N, CA, C and O atoms as a printed pandas DataFrame, in Angstrom:
     atom_number atom_name residue_name chain_id  residue_number  x_coord  y_coord  z_coord
0              1         N          MET        A               1   -0.978   39.171   10.780
1              2        CA          MET        A               1    0.095   39.899   10.157
2              3         C          MET        A               1    0.805   38.950    9.209
3              4         O          MET        A               1    1.071   37.799    9.556
4              5         N          ASN        A               2    1.104   39.418    8.045
5              6        CA          ASN        A               2    1.830   38.631    7.062
6              7         C          ASN        A               2    3.202   39.240    6.848
7              8         O          ASN        A               2    3.379   40.455    6.948
8              9         N          ILE        A               3    4.162   38.394    6.555
9             10        CA          ILE        A               3    5.483   38.882    6.171
10            11         C          ILE        A               3    5.850   38.243    4.843
11            12         O          ILE        A               3    5.373   37.161    4.501
12            13         N          ARG        A               4    6.687   38.917    4.118
13            14        CA          ARG        A               4    7.152   38.386    2.845
14            15         C          ARG        A               4    8.606   37.990    2.988
15            16         O          ARG        A               4    9.423   38.723    3.545
16            17         N          LEU        A               5    8.908   36.815    2.471
17            18        CA          LEU        A               5   10.272   36.306    2.495
18            19         C          LEU        A               5   10.696   35.974    1.078
19            20         O          LEU        A               5    9.875   35.609    0.238
20            21         N          THR        A               6   11.997   36.107    0.824
21            22        CA          THR        A               6   12.510   35.623   -0.455
22            23         C          THR        A               6   12.463   34.102   -0.421
23            24         O          THR        A               6   12.261   33.511    0.640
24            25         N          GLU        A               7   12.646   33.468   -1.564
25            26        CA          GLU        A               7   12.650   32.003   -1.594
26            27         C          GLU        A               7   13.762   31.454   -0.714
27            28         O          GLU        A               7   13.575   30.450   -0.026
28            29         N          THR        A               8   14.913   32.104   -0.734
29            30        CA          THR        A               8   16.051   31.673    0.081
30            31         C          THR        A               8   15.732   31.813    1.564
31            32         O          THR        A               8   16.009   30.904    2.347
32            33         N          GLU        A               9   15.148   32.952    1.956
33            34        CA          GLU        A               9   14.782   33.164    3.354
34            35         C          GLU        A               9   13.735   32.147    3.807
35            36         O          GLU        A               9   13.809   31.612    4.914
36            37         N          HIS        A              10   12.769   31.891    2.943
37            38        CA          HIS        A              10   11.717   30.921    3.265
38            39         C          HIS        A              10   12.316   29.538    3.469
39            40         O          HIS        A              10   12.000   28.860    4.446
40            41         N          ALA        A              11   13.176   29.117    2.554
41            42        CA          ALA        A              11   13.799   27.799    2.673
42            43         C          ALA        A              11   14.618   27.696    3.954
43            44         O          ALA        A              11   14.605   26.663    4.623
44            45         N          LYS        A              12   15.324   28.759    4.291
45            46        CA          LYS        A              12   16.141   28.768    5.506
46            47         C          LYS        A              12   15.244   28.679    6.751
47            48         O          LYS        A              12   15.534   27.919    7.675
48            49         N          ALA        A              13   14.158   29.459    6.767
49            50        CA          ALA        A              13   13.236   29.430    7.907
50            51         C          ALA        A              13   12.605   28.052    8.055
51            52         O          ALA        A              13   12.487   27.544    9.170
52            53         N          VAL        A              14   12.203   27.447    6.958
53            54        CA          VAL        A              14   11.599   26.113    6.998
54            55         C          VAL        A              14   12.605   25.092    7.527
55            56         O          VAL        A              14   12.264   24.270    8.378
56            57         N          ALA        A              15   13.837   25.138    7.032
57            58        CA          ALA        A              15   14.864   24.184    7.464
58            59         C          ALA        A              15   15.146   24.335    8.959
59            60         O          ALA        A              15   15.229   23.337    9.674
60            61         N          HIS        A              16   15.291   25.559    9.431
61            62        CA          HIS        A              16   15.567   25.779   10.851
62            63         C          HIS        A              16   14.371   25.378   11.718
63            64         O          HIS        A              16   14.542   24.805   12.794
64            65         N          ALA        A              17   13.170   25.678   11.248
65            66        CA          ALA        A              17   11.970   25.313   12.005
66            67         C          ALA        A              17   11.859   23.797   12.129
67            68         O          ALA        A              17   11.583   23.278   13.211
68            69         N          GLN        A              18   12.074   23.090   11.026
69            70        CA          GLN        A              18   12.001   21.631   11.063
70            71         C          GLN        A              18   13.066   21.065   11.984
71            72         O          GLN        A              18   12.814   20.109   12.718
72            73         N          ALA        A              19   14.266   21.657   11.948
73            74        CA          ALA        A              19   15.348   21.187   12.807
74            75         C          ALA        A              19   15.036   21.449   14.282
75            76         O          ALA        A              19   15.550   20.760   15.163
76            77         N          SER        A              20   14.198   22.439   14.540
77            78        CA          SER        A              20   13.789   22.752   15.917
78            79         C          SER        A              20   12.522   22.013   16.314
79            80         O          SER        A              20   12.073   22.109   17.456
80            81         N          GLY        A              21   11.947   21.278   15.376
81            82        CA          GLY        A              21   10.715   20.552   15.655
82            83         C          GLY        A              21    9.505   21.458   15.736
83            84         O          GLY        A              21    8.558   21.176   16.471
84            85         N          MET        A              22    9.534   22.552   14.979
85            86        CA          MET        A              22    8.446   23.532   15.026
86            87         C          MET        A              22    7.958   23.829   13.616
87            88         O          MET        A              22    8.612   23.489   12.630
88            89         N          THR        A              23    6.797   24.470   13.540
89            90        CA          THR        A              23    6.347   24.988   12.252
90            91         C          THR        A              23    7.112   26.281   11.986
91            92         O          THR        A              23    7.577   26.919   12.931
92            93         N          PRO        A              24    7.254   26.684   10.717
93            94        CA          PRO        A              24    7.930   27.950   10.437
94            95         C          PRO        A              24    7.285   29.138   11.150
95            96         O          PRO        A              24    7.993   30.014   11.645
96            97         N          ALA        A              25    5.951   29.181   11.209
97            98        CA          ALA        A              25    5.269   30.299   11.867
98            99         C          ALA        A              25    5.609   30.357   13.354
99           100         O          ALA        A              25    5.887   31.430   13.890
100          101         N          ASN        A              26    5.587   29.200   14.019
101          102        CA          ASN        A              26    5.920   29.184   15.446
102          103         C          ASN        A              26    7.395   29.492   15.685
103          104         O          ASN        A              26    7.746   30.127   16.679
104          105         N          TRP        A              27    8.242   29.050   14.790
105          106        CA          TRP        A              27    9.682   29.328   14.905
106          107         C          TRP        A              27    9.924   30.843   14.825
107          108         O          TRP        A              27   10.669   31.402   15.629
108          109         N          ILE        A              28    9.292   31.492   13.853
109          110        CA          ILE        A              28    9.439   32.944   13.694
110          111         C          ILE        A              28    8.852   33.667   14.906
111          112         O          ILE        A              28    9.459   34.612   15.411
112          113         N          ARG        A              29    7.668   33.232   15.383
113          114        CA          ARG        A              29    7.059   33.846   16.576
114          115         C          ARG        A              29    8.004   33.782   17.772
115          116         O          ARG        A              29    8.166   34.758   18.504
116          117         N          ARG        A              30    8.616   32.629   17.956
117          118        CA          ARG        A              30    9.520   32.458   19.095
118          119         C          ARG        A              30   10.675   33.458   19.023
119          120         O          ARG        A              30   11.037   34.069   20.028
120          121         N          ILE        A              31   11.248   33.619   17.835
121          122        CA          ILE        A              31   12.358   34.562   17.680
122          123         C          ILE        A              31   11.887   35.992   17.923
123          124         O          ILE        A              31   12.546   36.754   18.630
124          125         N          VAL        A              32   10.757   36.353   17.343
125          126        CA          VAL        A              32   10.247   37.724   17.460
126          127         C          VAL        A              32    9.927   38.068   18.917
127          128         O          VAL        A              32   10.281   39.149   19.388
128          129         N          PHE        A              33    9.267   37.168   19.622
129          130        CA          PHE        A              33    8.802   37.510   20.963
130          131         C          PHE        A              33    9.796   37.224   22.087
131          132         O          PHE        A              33    9.672   37.789   23.174
132          133         N          THR        A              34   10.767   36.368   21.846
133          134        CA          THR        A              34   11.754   36.098   22.894
134          135         C          THR        A              34   13.124   36.662   22.553
135          136         O          THR        A              34   13.964   36.856   23.432
136          137         N          GLY        A              35   13.342   36.922   21.269
137          138        CA          GLY        A              35   14.656   37.400   20.842
138          139         C          GLY        A              35   15.704   36.305   20.805
139          140         O          GLY        A              35   16.892   36.580   20.634
140          141         N          LYS        A              36   15.268   35.062   20.965
141          142        CA          LYS        A              36   16.198   33.933   20.976
142          143         C          LYS        A              36   15.790   32.905   19.927
143          144         O          LYS        A              36   14.608   32.711   19.644
144          145         N          PHE        A              37   16.795   32.258   19.363
145          146        CA          PHE        A              37   16.522   31.174   18.435
146          147         C          PHE        A              37   16.143   29.930   19.240
147          148         O          PHE        A              37   16.781   29.626   20.247
148          149         N          PRO        A              38   15.109   29.212   18.800
149          150        CA          PRO        A              38   14.767   27.964   19.482
150          151         C          PRO        A              38   15.918   26.968   19.348
151          152         O          PRO        A              38   16.621   26.967   18.338
152          153         N          PRO        A              39   16.112   26.131   20.350
153          154        CA          PRO        A              39   17.200   25.148   20.251
154          155         C          PRO        A              39   16.926   24.149   19.133
155          156         O          PRO        A              39   15.781   23.765   18.891
156          157         N          LEU        A              40   17.989   23.737   18.461
157          158        CA          LEU        A              40   17.860   22.755   17.392
158          159         C          LEU        A              40   17.747   21.362   17.992
159          160         O          LEU        A              40   18.507   20.988   18.885
160          161         N          LYS        A              41   16.807   20.621   17.494
161          162        CA          LYS        A              41   16.701   19.217   17.870
162          163         C          LYS        A              41   17.533   18.389   16.908
163          164         O          LYS        A              41   18.157   17.404   17.301
164          165         N          LEU        A              42   17.539   18.792   15.646
165          166        CA          LEU        A              42   18.325   18.150   14.603
166          167         C          LEU        A              42   18.921   19.241   13.738
167          168         O          LEU        A              42   18.337   20.316   13.600
168          169         N          SER        A              43   20.068   18.977   13.160
169          170        CA          SER        A              43   20.589   19.923   12.195
170          171         C          SER        A              43   19.683   19.868   10.962
171          172         O          SER        A              43   18.997   18.866   10.759
172          173         N          PRO        A              44   19.663   20.920   10.134
173          174        CA          PRO        A              44   18.824   20.859    8.923
174          175         C          PRO        A              44   19.137   19.654    8.047
175          176         O          PRO        A              44   18.233   19.093    7.428
176          177         N          VAL        A              45   20.404   19.245    7.982
177          178        CA          VAL        A              45   20.774   18.079    7.170
178          179         C          VAL        A              45   20.207   16.816    7.798
179          180         O          VAL        A              45   19.648   15.969    7.102
180          181         N          GLU        A              46   20.350   16.687    9.127
181          182        CA          GLU        A              46   19.805   15.506    9.798
182          183         C          GLU        A              46   18.293   15.437    9.648
183          184         O          GLU        A              46   17.741   14.353    9.461
184          185         N          ALA        A              47   17.620   16.571    9.726
185          186        CA          ALA        A              47   16.167   16.590    9.572
186          187         C          ALA        A              47   15.778   16.137    8.172
187          188         O          ALA        A              47   14.824   15.374    8.015
188          189         N          ALA        A              48   16.501   16.594    7.151
189          190        CA          ALA        A              48   16.208   16.191    5.774
190          191         C          ALA        A              48   16.462   14.694    5.593
191          192         O          ALA        A              48   15.684   14.004    4.934
192          193         N          LEU        A              49   17.538   14.203    6.174
193          194        CA          LEU        A              49   17.831   12.771    6.070
194          195         C          LEU        A              49   16.772   11.954    6.801
195          196         O          LEU        A              49   16.369   10.890    6.329
196          197         N          TYR        A              50   16.323   12.446    7.946
197          198        CA          TYR        A              50   15.270   11.756    8.687
198          199         C          TYR        A              50   13.999   11.657    7.844
199          200         O          TYR        A              50   13.379   10.596    7.767
200          201         N          ARG        A              51   13.615   12.775    7.209
201          202        CA          ARG        A              51   12.404   12.759    6.371
202          203         C          ARG        A              51   12.560   11.767    5.219
203          204         O          ARG        A              51   11.615   11.054    4.883
204          205         N          GLU        A              52   13.746   11.718    4.616
205          206        CA          GLU        A              52   13.984   10.798    3.505
206          207         C          GLU        A              52   13.928    9.349    4.002
207          208         O          GLU        A              52   13.337    8.491    3.346
208          209         N          LEU        A              53   14.536    9.078    5.146
209          210        CA          LEU        A              53   14.481    7.725    5.701
210          211         C          LEU        A              53   13.045    7.329    6.037
211          212         O          LEU        A              53   12.652    6.182    5.825
212          213         N          LYS        A              54   12.270    8.262    6.553
213          214        CA          LYS        A              54   10.863    7.988    6.862
214          215         C          LYS        A              54   10.101    7.646    5.586
215          216         O          LYS        A              54    9.299    6.712    5.570
216          217         N          ARG        A              55   10.352    8.404    4.515
217          218        CA          ARG        A              55    9.695    8.143    3.226
218          219         C          ARG        A              55   10.058    6.756    2.714
219          220         O          ARG        A              55    9.199    6.023    2.224
220          221         N          ILE        A              56   11.335    6.398    2.830
221          222        CA          ILE        A              56   11.782    5.076    2.384
222          223         C          ILE        A              56   11.103    3.986    3.210
223          224         O          ILE        A              56   10.659    2.974    2.668
224          225         N          GLY        A              57   11.024    4.198    4.527
225          226        CA          GLY        A              57   10.380    3.219    5.394
226          227         C          GLY        A              57    8.928    3.002    5.031
227          228         O          GLY        A              57    8.456    1.865    5.014
228          229         N          VAL        A              58    8.210    4.078    4.738
229          230        CA          VAL        A              58    6.807    3.970    4.339
230          231         C          VAL        A              58    6.704    3.169    3.037
231          232         O          VAL        A              58    5.855    2.288    2.913
232          233         N          ASN        A              59    7.571    3.479    2.073
233          234        CA          ASN        A              59    7.550    2.738    0.806
234          235         C          ASN        A              59    7.836    1.259    1.025
235          236         O          ASN        A              59    7.165    0.404    0.449
236          237         N          LEU        A              60    8.827    0.954    1.854
237          238        CA          LEU        A              60    9.158   -0.447    2.121
238          239         C          LEU        A              60    7.996   -1.170    2.794
239          240         O          LEU        A              60    7.714   -2.325    2.473
240          241         N          ASN        A              61    7.326   -0.503    3.719
241          242        CA          ASN        A              61    6.170   -1.121    4.373
242          243         C          ASN        A              61    5.062   -1.414    3.372
243          244         O          ASN        A              61    4.437   -2.473    3.428
244          245         N          GLN        A              62    4.816   -0.484    2.459
245          246        CA          GLN        A              62    3.775   -0.689    1.448
246          247         C          GLN        A              62    4.140   -1.843    0.521
247          248         O          GLN        A              62    3.291   -2.672    0.194
248          249         N          ILE        A              63    5.385   -1.898    0.102
249          250        CA          ILE        A              63    5.837   -2.972   -0.789
250          251         C          ILE        A              63    5.741   -4.318   -0.073
251          252         O          ILE        A              63    5.260   -5.298   -0.642
252          253         N          THR        A              64    6.202   -4.362    1.179
253          254        CA          THR        A              64    6.158   -5.604    1.959
254          255         C          THR        A              64    4.710   -6.083    2.117
255          256         O          THR        A              64    4.431   -7.276    1.993
256          257         N          HIS        A              65    3.809   -5.168    2.385
257          258        CA          HIS        A              65    2.396   -5.527    2.526
258          259         C          HIS        A              65    1.871   -6.174    1.246
259          260         O          HIS        A              65    1.174   -7.187    1.293
260          261         N          ARG        A              66    2.208   -5.587    0.120
261          262        CA          ARG        A              66    1.713   -6.132   -1.153
262          263         C          ARG        A              66    2.359   -7.470   -1.474
263          264         O          ARG        A              66    1.710   -8.353   -2.035
264          265         N          ILE        A              67    3.622   -7.629   -1.127
265          266        CA          ILE        A              67    4.277   -8.926   -1.336
266          267         C          ILE        A              67    3.587   -9.988   -0.479
267          268         O          ILE        A              67    3.346  -11.103   -0.941
268          269         N          ASN        A              68    3.269   -9.636    0.778
269          270        CA          ASN        A              68    2.586  -10.588    1.660
270          271         C          ASN        A              68    1.214  -10.958    1.144
271          272         O          ASN        A              68    0.702  -12.029    1.470
272          273         N          LEU        A              69    0.608  -10.097    0.346
273          274        CA          LEU        A              69   -0.688  -10.406   -0.283
274          275         C          LEU        A              69   -0.505  -11.171   -1.590
275          276         O          LEU        A              69   -1.473  -11.444   -2.300
276          277         N          ARG        A              70    0.741  -11.513   -1.900
277          278        CA          ARG        A              70    1.098  -12.225   -3.141
278          279         C          ARG        A              70    0.874  -11.360   -4.379
279          280         O          ARG        A              70    0.563  -11.873   -5.453
280          281         N          GLU        A              71    1.030  -10.064   -4.225
281          282        CA          GLU        A              71    0.919   -9.133   -5.350
282          283         C          GLU        A              71    2.329   -8.707   -5.744
283          284         O          GLU        A              71    3.102   -8.241   -4.908
284          285         N          PHE        A              72    2.650   -8.869   -7.002
285          286        CA          PHE        A              72    3.971   -8.508   -7.486
286          287         C          PHE        A              72    3.847   -7.629   -8.734
287          288         O          PHE        A              72    4.143   -8.083   -9.840
288          289         N          PRO        A              73    3.417   -6.387   -8.568
289          290        CA          PRO        A              73    3.239   -5.506   -9.724
290          291         C          PRO        A              73    4.564   -5.178  -10.413
291          292         O          PRO        A              73    5.631   -5.236   -9.802
292          293         N          LYS        A              74    4.471   -4.838  -11.683
293          294        CA          LYS        A              74    5.646   -4.511  -12.487
294          295         C          LYS        A              74    6.419   -3.316  -11.938
295          296         O          LYS        A              74    7.638   -3.242  -12.089
296          297         N          GLU        A              75    5.706   -2.372  -11.295
297          298        CA          GLU        A              75    6.373   -1.160  -10.825
298          299         C          GLU        A              75    7.309   -1.418   -9.646
299          300         O          GLU        A              75    8.041   -0.517   -9.239
300          301         N          TYR        A              76    7.299   -2.619   -9.095
301          302        CA          TYR        A              76    8.195   -2.905   -7.969
302          303         C          TYR        A              76    9.659   -2.731   -8.352
303          304         O          TYR        A              76   10.455   -2.253   -7.544
304          305         N          LEU        A              77   10.019   -3.110   -9.563
305          306        CA          LEU        A              77   11.410   -2.953   -9.985
306          307         C          LEU        A              77   11.806   -1.485   -9.971
307          308         O          LEU        A              77   12.881   -1.140   -9.480
308          309         N          ALA        A              78   10.958   -0.619  -10.501
309          310        CA          ALA        A              78   11.255    0.815  -10.501
310          311         C          ALA        A              78   11.328    1.346   -9.071
311          312         O          ALA        A              78   12.181    2.178   -8.762
312          313         N          GLN        A              79   10.442    0.871   -8.199
313          314        CA          GLN        A              79   10.470    1.303   -6.804
314          315         C          GLN        A              79   11.736    0.826   -6.106
315          316         O          GLN        A              79   12.314    1.548   -5.294
316          317         N          GLN        A              80   12.164   -0.394   -6.424
317          318        CA          GLN        A              80   13.402   -0.903   -5.832
318          319         C          GLN        A              80   14.591   -0.058   -6.260
319          320         O          GLN        A              80   15.455    0.253   -5.440
320          321         N          VAL        A              81   14.648    0.316   -7.531
321          322        CA          VAL        A              81   15.741    1.146   -8.032
322          323         C          VAL        A              81   15.712    2.514   -7.354
323          324         O          VAL        A              81   16.752    3.034   -6.950
324          325         N          GLU        A              82   14.520    3.095   -7.232
325          326        CA          GLU        A              82   14.388    4.404   -6.583
326          327         C          GLU        A              82   14.829    4.349   -5.121
327          328         O          GLU        A              82   15.543    5.234   -4.649
328          329         N          LEU        A              83   14.402    3.308   -4.409
329          330        CA          LEU        A              83   14.794    3.168   -3.007
330          331         C          LEU        A              83   16.292    2.933   -2.869
331          332         O          LEU        A              83   16.916    3.462   -1.950
332          333         N          LYS        A              84   16.872    2.155   -3.761
333          334        CA          LYS        A              84   18.319    1.911   -3.735
334          335         C          LYS        A              84   19.074    3.215   -3.947
335          336         O          LYS        A              84   20.052    3.478   -3.248
336          337         N          GLU        A              85   18.637    4.042   -4.902
337          338        CA          GLU        A              85   19.284    5.327   -5.153
338          339         C          GLU        A              85   19.157    6.243   -3.939
339          340         O          GLU        A              85   20.109    6.935   -3.579
340          341         N          ALA        A              86   17.985    6.248   -3.308
341          342        CA          ALA        A              86   17.781    7.085   -2.125
342          343         C          ALA        A              86   18.671    6.626   -0.979
343          344         O          ALA        A              86   19.263    7.450   -0.282
344          345         N          LEU        A              87   18.769    5.319   -0.783
345          346        CA          LEU        A              87   19.634    4.804    0.274
346          347         C          LEU        A              87   21.098    5.119   -0.006
347          348         O          LEU        A              87   21.842    5.465    0.912
348          349         N          ASP        A              88   21.520    5.005   -1.266
349          350        CA          ASP        A              88   22.898    5.359   -1.623
350          351         C          ASP        A              88   23.175    6.826   -1.337
351          352         O          ASP        A              88   24.239    7.171   -0.823
352          353         N          TYR        A              89   22.216    7.697   -1.668
353          354        CA          TYR        A              89   22.367    9.128   -1.414
354          355         C          TYR        A              89   22.518    9.403    0.079
355          356         O          TYR        A              89   23.384   10.173    0.495
356          357         N          ILE        A              90   21.670    8.769    0.873
357          358        CA          ILE        A              90   21.711    8.982    2.317
358          359         C          ILE        A              90   23.030    8.472    2.897
359          360         O          ILE        A              90   23.652    9.146    3.718
360          361         N          LEU        A              91   23.451    7.293    2.474
361          362        CA          LEU        A              91   24.711    6.748    2.956
362          363         C          LEU        A              91   25.867    7.676    2.614
363          364         O          LEU        A              91   26.750    7.912    3.439
364          365         N          LYS        A              92   25.857    8.199    1.397
365          366        CA          LYS        A              92   26.909    9.119    0.975
366          367         C          LYS        A              92   26.876   10.397    1.815
367          368         O          LYS        A              92   27.922   10.904    2.219
368          369         N          ALA        A              93   25.672   10.915    2.076
369          370        CA          ALA        A              93   25.541   12.134    2.881
370          371         C          ALA        A              93   26.003   11.907    4.315
371          372         O          ALA        A              93   26.633   12.778    4.915
372          373         N          LEU        A              94   25.693   10.744    4.858
373          374        CA          LEU        A              94   26.086   10.444    6.233
374          375         C          LEU        A              94   27.580   10.225    6.385
375          376         O          LEU        A              94   28.148   10.504    7.441
376          377         N          THR        A              95   28.219    9.726    5.334
377          378        CA          THR        A              95   29.645    9.418    5.423
378          379         C          THR        A              95   30.518   10.487    4.793
379          380         O          THR        A              95   31.744   10.376    4.818
380          381         N          SER        A              96   29.914   11.512    4.233
381          382        CA          SER        A              96   30.668   12.574    3.580
382          383         C          SER        A              96   31.429   13.389    4.606
383          384         O          SER        A              96   30.932   13.656    5.700
384          385         N          ASP        A              97   32.647   13.783    4.241
385          386        CA          ASP        A              97   33.431   14.649    5.128
386          387         C          ASP        A              97   33.329   16.107    4.697
387          388         O          ASP        A              97   34.092   16.954    5.162
388          389         N          GLY        A              98   32.391   16.393    3.813
389          390        CA          GLY        A              98   32.196   17.758    3.355
390          391         C          GLY        A              98   33.078   18.161    2.197
391          392         O          GLY        A              98   32.961   19.271    1.678
392          393         N          GLU        A              99   33.967   17.261    1.784
393          394        CA          GLU        A              99   34.856   17.540    0.663
394          395         C          GLU        A              99   34.162   17.168   -0.631
395          396         O          GLU        A              99   33.342   16.250   -0.654
396          397         N          PRO        A             100   34.486   17.883   -1.728
397          398        CA          PRO        A             100   33.891   17.524   -3.022
398          399         C          PRO        A             100   34.355   16.141   -3.459
399          400         O          PRO        A             100   35.434   15.681   -3.085
400          401         N          ASP        A             101   33.507   15.483   -4.269
401          402        CA          ASP        A             101   33.850   14.156   -4.789
402          403         C          ASP        A             101   35.140   14.215   -5.572
403          404         O          ASP        A             101   35.387   15.168   -6.311
404          405         N          GLN        A             102   35.955   13.206   -5.413
405          406        CA          GLN        A             102   37.213   13.092   -6.150
406          407         C          GLN        A             102   37.106   12.084   -7.271
407          408         O          GLN        A             102   38.099   11.775   -7.929
408          409         N          GLY        A             103   35.884   11.558   -7.499
409          410        CA          GLY        A             103   35.711   10.483   -8.467
410          411         C          GLY        A             103   35.264   11.000   -9.734
411          412         O          GLY        A             103   35.062   10.235  -10.677
């Protein structure tokens, strides 16, 4: 059986499923057959931050490996800038009180 979702509904289902540690299909099945929402393991924001931190960790491991091999490609500077921006974003998200920026 297939169902159609709007882009907004799909994004919401994916976010909730990830926060519950499930696939979207299994998350929807659980709701349909039990009538209950699966418990959240992480909030959707925490899940997104976790995925971003995991991505950063993978990049850092790859860069460290290449440095240990004495390889210093030119793209490292761009990767460092990208990782710094990602870390700044995460830090801001973690410390945000939900109020709009005043700066």
